[in-house]
C-alpha positions as CSV (number, residue, x, y, z in Angstrom):
1,M,22.0,-49.3,-6.4
2,L,20.5,-46.9,-3.9
3,A,19.7,-43.2,-4.2
4,K,17.9,-40.7,-2.0
5,V,16.6,-37.2,-2.7
6,L,14.4,-34.9,-0.6
7,S,10.9,-33.7,-1.4
8,A,8.1,-32.3,0.7
9,A,4.4,-32.6,1.4
10,V,1.7,-30.5,3.0
11,I,-0.9,-31.5,5.6
12,G,-3.4,-28.8,6.3
13,L,-1.3,-25.6,6.1
14,D,1.9,-27.2,7.4
15,A,4.7,-28.8,5.4
16,F,7.1,-31.6,6.2
17,T,10.0,-33.3,4.5
18,V,9.6,-36.5,2.5
19,E,12.6,-38.7,1.7
20,V,12.4,-40.3,-1.7
21,E,14.5,-43.5,-1.5
22,T,15.1,-45.4,-4.7
23,H,16.5,-49.0,-4.9
24,L,17.4,-50.7,-8.2
25,E,18.1,-54.4,-8.4
26,R,18.0,-57.3,-10.9
27,G,14.6,-58.8,-11.5
28,L,11.5,-58.4,-13.5
29,P,11.6,-54.8,-14.8
30,G,9.0,-52.6,-13.1
31,L,8.5,-49.6,-10.8
32,S,6.9,-50.1,-7.4
33,I,6.1,-47.2,-5.1
34,V,5.5,-47.8,-1.3
35,G,5.0,-45.5,1.6
36,L,1.2,-45.0,1.5
37,P,0.9,-43.5,-1.9
38,D,-2.5,-42.5,-3.3
39,N,-3.7,-43.3,-6.8
40,V,-2.2,-40.2,-8.3
41,V,1.3,-41.1,-6.9
42,K,0.9,-44.7,-8.1
43,E,0.1,-43.5,-11.6
44,S,3.3,-41.4,-11.6
45,K,5.4,-44.5,-12.8
46,D,4.0,-44.2,-16.3
47,R,4.6,-40.4,-16.4
48,I,8.1,-40.8,-15.1
49,N,9.0,-43.6,-17.6
50,A,7.8,-41.5,-20.6
51,A,9.4,-38.3,-19.2
52,I,12.8,-39.8,-18.8
53,K,12.9,-41.4,-22.2
54,N,11.5,-38.3,-24.0
55,S,14.1,-36.1,-22.3
56,G,16.9,-38.2,-23.8
57,Y,17.8,-40.3,-20.8
58,V,17.7,-44.0,-20.2
59,F,15.0,-45.6,-18.1
60,P,16.6,-48.7,-16.4
61,L,15.2,-52.1,-17.2
62,K,15.5,-53.2,-13.6
63,K,13.2,-53.8,-10.6
64,I,12.8,-50.4,-9.1
65,T,11.5,-49.8,-5.6
66,V,10.6,-46.3,-4.4
67,N,9.9,-45.6,-0.8
68,L,8.3,-42.3,0.4
69,A,9.3,-41.8,4.0
70,P,7.8,-41.4,6.6
71,A,5.9,-44.4,5.5
72,D,3.0,-44.0,7.9
73,I,1.7,-40.7,6.4
74,K,-0.5,-40.8,3.3
75,K,1.2,-39.3,0.3
76,E,-1.1,-37.6,-2.3
77,G,-0.7,-35.4,-5.4
78,S,1.6,-35.3,-8.3
79,S,4.5,-33.4,-6.8
80,Y,6.6,-36.5,-6.3
81,D,7.0,-37.1,-10.1
82,L,10.2,-35.0,-10.4
83,P,12.0,-36.2,-7.2
84,I,11.3,-39.8,-8.1
85,A,12.7,-39.3,-11.6
86,V,15.8,-37.5,-10.3
87,A,16.4,-40.3,-7.8
88,I,16.1,-43.0,-10.6
89,L,18.6,-41.0,-12.7
90,G,20.9,-40.7,-9.7
91,A,20.7,-44.4,-9.0
92,T,21.7,-45.2,-12.6
93,G,24.6,-42.8,-12.6
94,Q,23.1,-40.3,-15.1
95,L,23.2,-37.7,-12.4
96,D,25.6,-37.1,-9.5
97,I,23.2,-37.7,-6.6
98,E,25.6,-36.0,-4.2
99,N,24.8,-32.7,-5.7
100,T,21.1,-33.0,-4.7
101,K,21.8,-33.1,-1.0
102,D,20.1,-30.4,1.1
103,F,17.8,-29.5,-1.8
104,L,14.0,-30.1,-1.9
105,I,12.7,-31.2,-5.2
106,L,9.0,-31.1,-6.3
107,G,7.1,-31.0,-9.5
108,E,4.7,-32.9,-11.7
109,L,6.1,-34.3,-15.0
110,S,4.4,-34.3,-18.4
111,L,5.1,-37.2,-20.8
112,D,7.6,-35.0,-22.7
113,G,9.5,-34.1,-19.6
114,T,8.0,-30.7,-19.0
115,V,7.6,-29.8,-15.4
116,R,4.1,-28.7,-14.3
117,P,3.0,-26.6,-11.2
118,V,2.0,-28.2,-7.9
119,K,0.1,-27.1,-4.9
120,G,1.5,-25.9,-1.6
121,A,4.8,-24.3,-2.7
122,L,4.6,-21.5,-0.1
123,P,4.1,-23.6,3.0
124,I,7.0,-25.8,1.8
125,A,9.2,-22.7,1.4
126,V,8.2,-21.6,4.9
127,M,9.2,-25.0,6.3
128,A,12.4,-25.2,4.4
129,E,13.6,-21.7,5.3
130,K,17.1,-21.9,6.9
131,K,16.9,-25.8,6.9
132,Y,17.9,-26.5,3.3
133,K,20.1,-24.9,0.7
134,G,17.3,-24.5,-1.8
135,I,14.2,-25.8,-3.5
136,I,13.9,-27.0,-7.1
137,L,10.3,-26.5,-8.3
138,P,8.2,-25.6,-11.3
139,E,8.6,-22.1,-12.9
140,E,4.9,-21.4,-12.2
141,N,5.5,-21.8,-8.5
142,A,8.7,-19.9,-8.2
143,D,7.2,-16.4,-7.4
144,E,5.1,-17.6,-4.5
145,A,8.0,-19.6,-2.9
146,A,10.5,-16.8,-3.5
147,V,8.5,-14.4,-1.2
148,I,10.2,-16.2,1.7
149,P,13.7,-14.6,1.9
150,G,15.5,-17.3,3.8
151,I,15.6,-20.0,1.1
152,K,17.0,-20.1,-2.5
153,I,14.4,-20.9,-5.1
154,Y,15.5,-22.5,-8.4
155,P,12.7,-22.6,-11.0
156,V,12.8,-25.3,-13.7
157,S,10.7,-26.0,-16.8
158,S,11.8,-29.5,-17.7
159,L,13.5,-32.6,-16.4
160,K,16.6,-31.8,-18.6
161,E,16.8,-28.4,-16.9
162,V,17.0,-30.1,-13.5
163,L,19.9,-32.2,-14.6
164,D,21.7,-29.3,-16.1
165,L,21.1,-27.3,-12.9
166,F,22.7,-30.0,-10.7
167,A,25.6,-30.4,-13.1
168,D,26.9,-27.1,-11.7
169,I,24.5,-25.7,-9.1
170,S,27.0,-22.9,-8.1
171,K,26.4,-21.1,-11.5
172,A,22.6,-21.2,-11.2
173,E,20.8,-18.0,-10.4
174,P,18.0,-18.3,-7.8
175,R,14.7,-16.5,-8.3
176,N,14.6,-13.2,-6.5
177,V,11.4,-11.4,-5.8
178,D,11.0,-7.8,-4.4
179,V,8.2,-8.6,-2.0
180,K,7.5,-5.0,-1.1
181,K,7.4,-3.9,-4.8
182,L,5.2,-6.9,-5.7
183,F,2.9,-6.3,-2.8
184,D,2.5,-2.6,-3.7
185,E,1.9,-3.3,-7.4
186,M,-0.9,-5.8,-6.7
187,N,-2.6,-3.9,-3.8
188,R,-5.1,-2.2,-6.1
189,W,-8.9,-2.4,-6.4
190,E,-10.9,-2.0,-9.6
191,L,-14.2,-1.3,-7.7
192,D,-15.0,1.8,-5.6
193,F,-17.7,3.0,-3.2
194,S,-18.0,6.2,-5.3
195,E,-19.8,4.2,-7.9
196,V,-22.7,3.5,-5.6
197,K,-25.3,6.2,-5.5
198,G,-27.4,6.9,-2.5
199,Q,-27.8,4.4,0.3
200,Y,-25.9,6.6,2.8
201,H,-27.3,4.9,5.9
202,V,-26.2,1.5,4.5
203,K,-22.7,2.8,3.7
204,R,-22.5,4.1,7.3
205,A,-23.4,0.6,8.6
206,L,-20.8,-1.0,6.3
207,E,-18.2,1.5,7.6
208,I,-19.0,0.5,11.1
209,A,-18.8,-3.2,10.2
210,A,-15.4,-2.6,8.6
211,A,-14.1,-0.6,11.5
212,G,-15.0,-3.2,14.1
213,G,-14.8,-6.4,12.1
214,H,-18.6,-7.0,12.6
215,N,-20.8,-9.3,10.5
216,I,-23.6,-7.6,8.7
217,L,-26.9,-8.5,7.0
218,M,-28.6,-6.4,4.4
219,I,-32.3,-6.9,3.7
220,G,-34.0,-5.3,0.8
221,P,-35.9,-5.8,-2.5
222,P,-34.2,-6.9,-5.8
223,G,-32.1,-4.2,-7.4
224,S,-31.6,-2.1,-4.4
225,G,-27.8,-2.4,-4.5
226,K,-27.1,-5.1,-1.9
227,S,-24.7,-7.0,-4.1
228,M,-23.0,-3.9,-5.5
229,L,-22.4,-2.6,-2.0
230,S,-21.1,-6.0,-0.8
231,K,-18.6,-6.3,-3.6
232,R,-17.1,-3.0,-2.7
233,F,-16.9,-3.7,1.1
234,A,-13.4,-5.1,1.0
235,T,-12.2,-1.8,-0.6
236,I,-12.8,0.1,2.7
237,L,-11.1,-2.5,4.9
238,P,-7.5,-1.7,6.1
239,N,-4.9,-2.9,3.6
240,L,-3.4,-6.3,4.3
241,T,-0.2,-6.4,6.2
242,L,2.6,-8.6,4.9
243,E,2.0,-11.1,7.7
244,E,-1.7,-11.3,6.8
245,A,-0.9,-11.6,3.1
246,L,1.4,-14.6,3.7
247,E,-1.2,-16.3,5.9
248,T,-3.8,-15.9,3.2
249,T,-1.4,-16.9,0.4
250,K,-0.6,-20.1,2.2
251,I,-4.3,-21.1,2.1
252,Y,-4.6,-20.3,-1.6
253,S,-1.3,-22.1,-2.3
254,V,-2.5,-25.3,-0.6
255,A,-5.9,-25.1,-2.4
256,G,-4.1,-24.6,-5.7
257,L,-6.0,-21.3,-6.4
258,L,-3.0,-19.0,-6.6
259,P,-2.4,-17.8,-10.2
260,H,1.1,-18.5,-11.4
261,N,1.7,-14.8,-12.2
262,R,0.8,-13.8,-8.6
263,G,3.3,-14.7,-6.0
264,I,1.3,-13.3,-3.1
265,V,-2.3,-12.4,-2.3
266,A,-2.0,-8.6,-1.8
267,T,-5.7,-7.6,-1.4
268,R,-8.2,-8.9,1.0
269,P,-10.1,-11.9,-0.4
270,F,-13.7,-11.6,-1.4
271,R,-15.5,-15.0,-1.7
272,S,-19.0,-15.3,-2.9
273,P,-20.1,-18.9,-2.9
274,H,-23.4,-19.9,-4.7
275,H,-26.3,-20.8,-2.4
276,S,-26.2,-24.4,-3.7
277,I,-22.8,-25.0,-2.0
278,S,-22.4,-28.0,0.3
279,D,-21.4,-27.8,3.9
280,S,-18.0,-29.5,3.2
281,A,-17.3,-27.1,0.4
282,L,-18.1,-24.1,2.7
283,V,-16.1,-25.1,5.8
284,G,-13.6,-27.4,4.1
285,G,-13.3,-31.2,4.1
286,G,-12.7,-34.2,2.0
287,R,-11.0,-37.4,2.8
288,F,-7.8,-35.5,3.1
289,P,-9.1,-32.1,4.4
290,K,-8.7,-29.0,2.2
291,P,-9.7,-25.5,3.1
292,G,-13.2,-24.4,2.2
293,E,-14.7,-21.0,1.3
294,I,-14.6,-19.7,4.9
295,S,-10.9,-20.3,5.0
296,L,-10.4,-18.9,1.5
297,A,-12.1,-15.8,2.9
298,H,-9.5,-15.6,5.8
299,N,-8.5,-11.9,6.4
300,G,-11.2,-10.9,4.0
301,V,-14.9,-11.0,3.2
302,L,-17.4,-13.9,2.8
303,F,-20.4,-12.7,0.9
304,L,-23.5,-14.9,1.2
305,D,-26.1,-13.6,-1.3
306,E,-29.7,-14.8,-1.0
307,L,-29.0,-16.0,2.5
308,P,-32.3,-18.0,3.0
309,E,-31.7,-20.0,-0.1
310,F,-28.7,-21.7,1.5
311,R,-29.5,-25.1,2.9
312,K,-30.1,-24.9,6.6
313,N,-27.4,-27.4,7.5
314,V,-24.9,-25.4,5.5
315,L,-25.7,-22.2,7.5
316,E,-25.6,-24.0,10.8
317,V,-22.0,-25.3,10.4
318,M,-20.9,-21.7,10.2
319,R,-21.9,-20.9,13.8
320,Q,-18.7,-22.3,15.4
321,P,-16.2,-20.7,12.9
322,L,-18.0,-17.3,13.3
323,E,-17.3,-17.5,17.0
324,D,-13.8,-19.2,17.1
325,R,-12.3,-17.6,13.9
326,E,-11.1,-21.1,12.9
327,V,-12.6,-24.3,11.7
328,T,-11.7,-27.8,12.9
329,I,-12.1,-30.7,10.5
330,A,-11.9,-34.2,12.0
331,R,-11.4,-37.2,9.8
332,A,-10.2,-40.7,10.6
333,A,-6.8,-40.0,9.0
334,S,-6.3,-36.6,10.7
335,T,-7.7,-33.7,12.5
336,L,-6.8,-30.3,11.1
337,K,-7.5,-26.7,11.8
338,F,-7.8,-23.9,9.2
339,P,-8.1,-20.2,10.0
340,S,-11.3,-18.5,9.2
341,N,-11.0,-14.9,10.5
342,F,-13.4,-13.2,8.0
343,I,-16.2,-10.7,8.0
344,M,-19.5,-12.2,6.9
345,V,-21.6,-9.9,4.6
346,A,-25.0,-11.4,3.9
347,A,-27.9,-10.2,1.7
348,M,-31.4,-11.4,1.4
349,N,-34.9,-10.4,0.2
350,P,-37.5,-9.7,2.9
351,C,-39.8,-12.4,1.4
352,P,-39.9,-14.9,-1.5
353,C,-41.1,-12.3,-4.0
354,G,-38.8,-9.6,-2.6
355,Y,-41.2,-6.8,-2.0
356,Y,-42.5,-7.2,1.5
357,G,-42.6,-3.7,3.1
358,D,-41.8,-2.0,-0.2
359,P,-43.8,1.3,-0.5
360,T,-44.0,1.1,-4.3
361,R,-44.6,-2.5,-5.0
362,D,-47.2,-4.9,-3.6
363,C,-46.0,-8.1,-2.0
364,T,-47.7,-11.2,-3.4
365,C,-46.6,-13.6,-0.6
366,P,-49.1,-14.9,2.0
367,P,-48.0,-14.5,5.6
368,Y,-47.2,-18.1,6.2
369,K,-44.8,-18.1,3.2
370,I,-43.0,-15.0,4.5
371,K,-42.6,-16.7,7.9
372,S,-41.4,-19.9,6.4
373,Y,-38.9,-18.0,4.2
374,L,-37.4,-16.1,7.1
375,S,-37.4,-19.1,9.5
376,R,-34.7,-20.7,7.3
377,I,-32.2,-18.5,9.2
378,S,-32.0,-19.7,12.8
379,G,-32.0,-17.4,15.8
380,P,-28.5,-18.5,16.9
381,L,-27.1,-17.6,13.5
382,M,-28.9,-14.2,13.5
383,D,-27.4,-13.5,16.9
384,R,-23.9,-13.9,15.4
385,I,-24.6,-11.2,12.9
386,D,-23.9,-7.9,14.6
387,I,-25.6,-5.5,12.2
388,H,-28.9,-5.8,10.4
389,I,-29.7,-3.0,7.9
390,E,-32.6,-2.4,5.5
391,V,-31.6,-1.5,2.0
392,P,-34.6,0.2,0.3
393,A,-35.0,0.7,-3.5
394,L,-33.4,3.8,-4.8
395,K,-35.6,6.8,-5.9
396,Y,-35.1,8.4,-9.3
397,D,-33.5,11.5,-7.8
398,E,-30.8,9.4,-6.2
399,L,-30.2,7.4,-9.4
400,A,-29.9,10.5,-11.5
401,Q,-27.2,12.1,-9.4
402,K,-24.3,13.4,-11.4
403,K,-21.9,13.8,-8.5
404,D,-19.8,10.9,-7.4
405,A,-20.3,9.6,-3.9
406,E,-17.5,9.4,-1.3
407,K,-14.5,7.3,-2.4
408,S,-13.4,4.1,-0.8
409,V,-10.0,5.5,0.1
410,T,-11.7,8.3,2.2
411,I,-13.9,5.8,4.0
412,R,-10.9,3.5,4.5
413,E,-8.9,6.3,6.2
414,R,-11.6,6.6,8.9
415,V,-11.7,2.8,9.3
416,V,-8.0,2.6,9.7
417,K,-8.0,5.3,12.3
418,A,-10.6,3.4,14.3
419,R,-8.7,0.2,13.8
420,N,-5.5,1.8,15.1
421,V,-7.4,2.7,18.3
422,Q,-8.4,-0.9,18.7
423,N,-4.9,-2.2,18.0
424,E,-3.6,0.0,20.8
425,R,-6.4,-1.2,23.1
426,F,-5.7,-4.9,22.5
427,K,-1.9,-4.6,22.1
428,G,-0.1,-7.8,22.9
429,R,-3.2,-9.9,22.6
430,N,-4.7,-12.1,19.8
431,I,-7.5,-9.6,19.3
432,Y,-7.5,-7.3,16.3
433,C,-10.8,-5.5,16.5
434,N,-13.9,-4.9,18.7
435,S,-15.8,-7.9,17.4
436,G,-13.3,-10.2,19.1
437,M,-13.9,-8.9,22.6
438,N,-14.7,-11.3,25.4
439,Q,-16.8,-10.8,28.5
440,K,-13.9,-9.3,30.5
441,D,-13.2,-6.9,27.6
442,L,-16.9,-5.8,27.5
443,K,-16.8,-5.1,31.2
444,K,-13.6,-3.1,30.9
445,Y,-14.1,-1.2,27.6
446,C,-17.9,-0.9,27.3
447,A,-18.9,0.7,30.6
448,L,-22.2,2.7,30.2
449,D,-23.5,5.8,31.9
450,A,-27.1,6.0,33.2
451,A,-28.6,7.3,30.0
452,S,-27.0,4.6,27.9
453,E,-28.1,1.9,30.4
454,S,-31.7,3.2,30.1
455,I,-31.7,3.1,26.3
456,L,-30.2,-0.4,26.2
457,K,-32.5,-1.8,28.9
458,R,-35.6,-0.5,27.0
459,A,-34.3,-2.0,23.7
460,I,-33.6,-5.4,25.2
461,E,-37.0,-5.7,26.9
462,T,-38.9,-4.3,23.8
463,L,-37.2,-6.4,21.2
464,S,-36.7,-9.5,23.5
465,L,-33.1,-9.8,22.5
466,S,-30.8,-12.6,23.6
467,A,-27.7,-12.2,25.8
468,R,-25.6,-12.6,22.7
469,A,-27.5,-9.8,21.0
470,Y,-26.9,-7.7,24.1
471,N,-23.1,-8.3,23.7
472,R,-23.3,-7.5,20.0
473,I,-24.9,-4.1,20.7
474,L,-22.1,-3.2,23.2
475,K,-19.4,-4.2,20.6
476,V,-21.0,-2.2,17.9
477,S,-21.4,0.8,20.3
478,R,-17.7,0.6,21.1
479,T,-16.9,0.7,17.4
480,I,-19.2,3.7,16.8
481,A,-17.5,5.5,19.6
482,D,-14.1,4.7,18.1
483,L,-15.1,6.1,14.8
484,N,-16.3,9.2,16.5
485,G,-13.1,9.6,18.4
486,K,-14.7,9.1,21.8
487,E,-13.1,7.4,24.7
488,N,-16.4,6.4,26.4
489,I,-19.6,5.0,25.0
490,C,-22.3,7.6,25.0
491,A,-26.1,7.4,24.7
492,E,-26.1,8.3,21.0
493,H,-23.7,5.4,20.3
494,I,-26.0,2.9,22.0
495,A,-29.0,4.3,20.2
496,E,-27.4,3.9,16.8
497,A,-26.2,0.4,17.6
498,V,-29.7,-0.6,18.7
499,Q,-31.1,0.6,15.3
500,Y,-28.9,-2.1,13.7
501,R,-30.9,-4.8,15.7
502,S,-34.3,-3.5,14.8
503,L,-34.8,-6.2,12.2
504,D,-35.0,-8.7,15.1
505,R,-38.4,-7.3,15.8
506,K,-39.6,-6.7,12.3
507,Y,-38.6,-9.9,10.5
508,I,-37.5,-12.7,12.8
């Protein structure tokens, strides 16, 4: 007796079809799974046996062979439990296997036959769109898969529900999701820039960073508001487009981090890994590579608090993703690419005690300790951070202010206006903001007059800045001009951009 059903698997962010072939014959009773299964798949035979019996069906006392094709690709995870169980029931005649044709089936089984959620439902739905009639999957995964309009999604909660569904699939109602309504309902922030008092020059720098997609580093003593400002940075970024939301949701779906009551990531991600994180957890990895923090921050913000406390090798692996906006993970089994188009917001103290340069507190750190502390951040990494800004401790008058500061929505309007200028500038190209300009773009869009040239030359020579820092100043100047509604870069734009590199001289 032979039965075949269809399932799916995900490698990286891309899904592919897996055929679950089941053969029953006489012999010593047992279930054997072939096709490069990992340990989780191999253990599924005990879950499937118990689930079938506890759902009121008969588990055959025969020699059962299950093949997961294509057999040359490693199969991992628990999503094959449900299709294997359905194939076994089809092979024994307890289910009309013909009804399962052109349907993808995936889900993990509990011992009582309950269907549990799996990872990667959205990439599978993207792959299955217009190729298959529908997808049978766990209830918790239905909303994320249903945001793809070209495929019918049938959520199930138990093995018995699956068999009842296939008994008359024409009467089943697929899950429908109003993507626009869901997107609008979830596109809200609890935090706001109006809650941050003072620090107007820092807010200005963050506005420039948001408008041009620039990485930013804040340096200041403890309690000056660096973390508070960083956590609100995403609220002044332009709202996610539906295309960006689907890209981001795919990453969270593969990582298994999408809550079951959220079918889509509607706000820009904000990731804040602890400084004890490993390099593979940051950039992604594992035997079968999974996205790391920099990919989870795709289309959003990666906040690195206490930057010098991160291990040096962890910081250095970020250099390539910061430039290329994607990370390549090579393993013996496969080489995968994950997107990592994020804005890095970093914060640090100026010294180990945190009070170097503070006018009200004395620094207790000897010079060699300050130098050692700051040297943990390499020059090449600092060059990739466009904006450096000092965040001084707030004075009492600023703390005691009764009036709310400018709201995030007001700042975001100016950021969106500047982004629209950039979208028109780079129309038809894979560049979304000024931070992504190449050398040709700098030459075309960042032409300087004599006064601007003079200021920039003096800054480069005085601060001994690198060629990359020179390019960063031009990019930031272009963004400042866009925010000010100017077609050409002027001297004041260059002067302001240079101020955001002054920490090169003071600290590094």
